[in-house]
N, C-alpha and C positions, 0 to 999 in steps of 0.2 A: 504494500500500500504506500503510495507516494505522498498522501496527505500527512500533514503535521510533522514532516521532517524539518530540519533546520532551514533549508532553502525554501521550502514551501511556506513555513511560518513567516519568514522574512518577506516573501512576496505578498503574503496575506496582510501583513502589517502595512506595507506600502499601499496596497489596494484600499485598506481600511481608511488610511489617512486621506486618500484622494476621492473617496466615495461621497458624493453629495448627500447630505441628510444623515450622515453617520458621525464622523468626527466632530463636525461643526455643531450638530444637534446635541451631542454628548458634552461638548465644551460648555454649552449654555447651562447645563446642570452640574458643572464641575465634577463630571464622572471620572473616578479613579478606581481602577481594579486590575488585578492580575487574573487573567482568564486562561485556564488550562483546557486542552482538547485532547481526547483520547478514546481508546477502545474500552467498551463496557467489559468489566471483569479484570482489567489490567490493574496492577498495583498502583501505578502512577500514570498521569497523562503523558502523551508523546510530545506535545508542543505547548507553547504558551505565548501570550502577548501581554505586555505591561502597558496599560492605558493610563495616561495622566492628562487630566483636563480634556478628555475625549480623544486624544491622539495617541497612537501607538508609539511609545518611545523606545521599546526594546521588544525583541521577539526571538524565537528560536526553539531549539529542542529543550524540553523540560529538564531542569537540573536542580530540583529541590526548592523552587520558588514557593513562597507562601501564597496560596490561592484564595481569591475572593469568590471565584466561580470555577467549577470543574465540570465540564460538559462531556458526557460519555454516550456512545452509541456503538452499534456493531459496525464493522467495516462496510458491510453491505448497505446499511442505512446511510452512513456518511457518503458513500459513493452515489447512492440514489439522490441524495440532497444536492450533490454537485450538478446533477442533470436537471432536477426539478426542485428548486429551493423551496423551503418551507414558507408558507404564508401564515397569517394569524390562525386560521382554522387548522392547518396542518401542524403547526407548532403545538396547539392545544391537544390535538389527537396524539401526536408523537409523545407528549409528556404524559398524558393519561394512560396510554397503552405501554408506557415505559420503554418506548423505542429511543427516546432521548431522556437521559438521566442527568440530574444535577447532583453530583456527589458532594459539591459544596456550592452554596448560593441559594437564595430564596426565590424560586420560580414565581410563587404567588405574588410576592411583593413587586417583582419586576414587571409581571404581565399586567398588573393593575395600574401601573404608572405609564401612561402613554408616552411620556418623555423618554422612557427607557424601552418600552415594548417596540415602538416603531424602529428605532435603531437596531435593536436586537434582531428583529426580522430581517432588516436590511443586511446585517452582518452575514446571514446565511446565503444571501444572493451572491456574495463574493466568492463562495466556494467554487462555483463553476467558472470563474474568471481567472483562476490561478493555474 
């Protein structure tokens, strides 16, 4: 699987910072988080991004960073979402059916705040662009 490698995460961070409605929207709410991405069932995530004031300031292979969010899914689901990104309904279904798991982070609080939910959905649309 090529997702979440050092190189992939660096490209994802660059795409995040250039995506309209993502970094700029999160800057408005002073969003700061370290987000891990990985395979469901693995001990640790594969990759991470460190977001400060909405912008990715570092990214790469996970190396023990303290996470605010840890998103997990099967390889098949991650691959599927690169071809057909999750929308709001798809995200809700993925979460309730445990296809997308939040090992760290409060999904309910995030999804109830449109200032975070919209950019979160947009972050999935980047998967297919890397």
